[in-house]
N, C-alpha and C positions, 0 to 999 in steps of 0.2 A: 503495500499500499505506498510505503514512504516514497518508494522509487515513483510509482505512478504518479504521485502529488509533484514531486520534483520535476519529472519531466512535463507535466501541465505547466507549472511555474515556468519553466524554459520555454516553452512555446509561446506564452503569453507575454513574455518579457522581449521574445525575438521580435514578435508582432508590433511590440508596443514602440521597440529601436525602429524598424522601418517605417512605422507611421510616423513618428517622431523626425525622423530624416527628412520623409518626405514632405513633412509640413515646412522644414528648414529650406529645403531646397525650392519648394514651391514661393515661398515669401523671398528668398533671396533672387529669384526670378523676376518677381513683381516688382522689386525695389532695386532692380537692374544692377545687382550684385553679382561679382564674377561667380561661375560655378566652382563650389568646393571653398570659397572664401569664408565660410562661417562652419567653426568646428563646435561639436557636441562635446560638453563634457557631460558626463552620467553622474550625477549626485548620489552616493550610495548608503550615506550616512544611516545608521539604524540597522541597515540591511544585512542579510547572513550572507557567508561566504558563496552558498550555493546561487544566491541571485547575481552575485558578481561574475561568477564562473559562466551562468548563464549568459550574461551579457556578453562578456569575453568570447564564448564560444559563437556568440551571432555578430562578431565582427568589432565590438565595443573595445577599445583599448584604454581611453582617458577616464579614470573614475576621480570625483571631488569628495573630499570628507571633510567635515566640520569639527569633529572632536579628536584630540590628539591621541590618546591613548587607543581609540578603537582604530584609527588609520593605521597607527604603529602596529599595531596587533595584527590588521589586514595585510600589511606589508609583508611581515614575517609568514602568514600563513599561506599567502598567495606566491611565494617566490617562483613556483613551478610555472607559473605564468610570466616567462620573462620579458616581456615586452610592454607589459602593463605600465601605464604613465600617471604618476600619482600627484594628485592635486589638492592641496590642503586650502581650504577656503573657508575656515572660521578664524574667532578671535585667538589670540595667542597670550598666552601669558608668558613671561620671561621665565617662568623656571622650567617651563617645557620646552624652550624654544631648541634644545639639543636634541631632543626626541624627532622633532622636524628636520632639523637642519644633517641629521644623519640618515633619514630615510626618505624623504620626498623628492619628488623631481621639480614639483612647482608650488610656488606659496604665493596666493592671490591678495594675502592680507596685511602686507606691509603698512602700517599706518602710524610709526613712530620708530625716532631714531634710536632708541633703546632695543627695539626689536629688529631692527635692520643690522645692527653692528653686532649683536648676540648671534644671531644667524649664518653672518659672515665668520664671524670667530669660530662657530662650533661647526661649521661644514668640513668633514673629512676631507684633507686634502688630496686623497685617492680618487675621490669624485670630481666630477665636472661641475664649475659653478651653479648655484640654485637658481633656478628662473623664476623670478619675482615681477609682480606686480603690484602697484601701489593702489592702495585703496584710498577712493574719494569720497568723503561726504559731500554728494551733490544734493541732498535734501535740507541741509542746515538744521538737522534734527540734533539736539542734545544727546539722546540715547544711540545714535550712530556712531560706529567708527570711522576710522579716517580721516583725511587730511583736509582742508579746504582747497579748493582751486588756487587762492591766494596764496598758500603754502606751497603748492604743489612743485614749483621750480625748485625750491629749496631742498625738499626730499629727493627729488631726480638727480639733485649734485651729488647728494649723501651718498645714494646708492651707487651712482656712477665710480666713486671713489673705494668701495668695498672689494676687494678682490675676489672673493668667493661667491657674489652674488651677481648675476646677468639680468639688467632691467630689461623686460619683455613688454611692460605696458601698463594699462590702468584696470582698476575693476572698481565697479559700484555697485549698492542696493539700495536703490531710492524707495523713497517710501511711496506705499500705493496710490495710484492715481485713478481719478474715475472715468477718463478717457483716453482713447488713444492719442488725441492731440495734446493733451496733457502731459501724458508719458513721453511722446516726443519731445515737448517743451523741455521738462526736466534734463534728458539725455544731450541735448542739444550741445550746452557750454562742454561738457565734459569730452565729447565727440570732436570737438574744434580742439580741445587740448591735445587730446591724442593725435590727430593729424599734424600738429604743430610739432608735437615730440616727435613723430615717426621721420619727419623730413629731416631732422637733425640728428638722427641716430637710427641706421638701419635695421639695429636689432629689436627695435620698438616695434612690434608688429601685432600685439595684441590687445584687444579692447573685450573686458572680460564682463558683458554686461547681458542681462535679458535672461528671465526664468519663465516658467510657465504662461504666468499671467500677463506678460509684456513681449513676449517674441517679436510680433509683429513692429512693434515700436522701437525696438533694441535693433532688430535686423534694419530697418530702414534709416537709423542713427548710424551705423555703421559696427555694429559688433561682430567681432572676430571668434568669439567663443562664448555659447550659450551654455547656462549650467539648469538641466532638466534633471528631476529626481521623479517625482510620484507619477508624473506622465510614462515613463519606461518602468518602474517597479512597485507601483501601486502607494498606498496611504502608508506613512511611516509610524511604527511604533516608539513613542516617546517614554515610555514607562522607565522609570530608573533614573531619568535625566534631570539635571537641574534645570 
């Protein structure tokens, strides 16, 4: 019975991945984006290893995790899937930065100098530089992490000086908006900042914006990486989470 349930789960995840990928392709075409210019990051937080393996066998390689210990445990448990690309997309506590630096391929949530410096210092020398995105608070919410657009250039300069980090772009999680137009308006300043940065540094190629609720606006604004979880894996179980 357990094997039968796992097979059903795997087929559902495969079908969901096809559906989400087709939606991304359709939106990219609709907004005159180049084919393949928007990557899908499968947000797998709280999901079991079997779900990640099902997505992997369906062709997905990039996975996003929000909780440090869960991310590290999955990294070690799935080492047999050698080409998985691990993205940490959650808040970072300084006492857990070493775990991230030693395991992840990407970090999307660089939001202050202390964390940037610790990640660079703690990145093992035998590993390539850690790909990072600076998180920008584009909604002006006190409860949201991220630098302001006015602080962005200083953070870019800092990260550029750190030897074991490679700045790849920007990330944001805006406050929910009531319309497509409002979503686009919130993203526009960030998208413009990304374009300007990418002109000065060819390595800056990632605008990590867009989730299930605002994919059209994010892709229209220029997102190169969208973060989708529930539409792929189903509803999440947050029991036991703070």
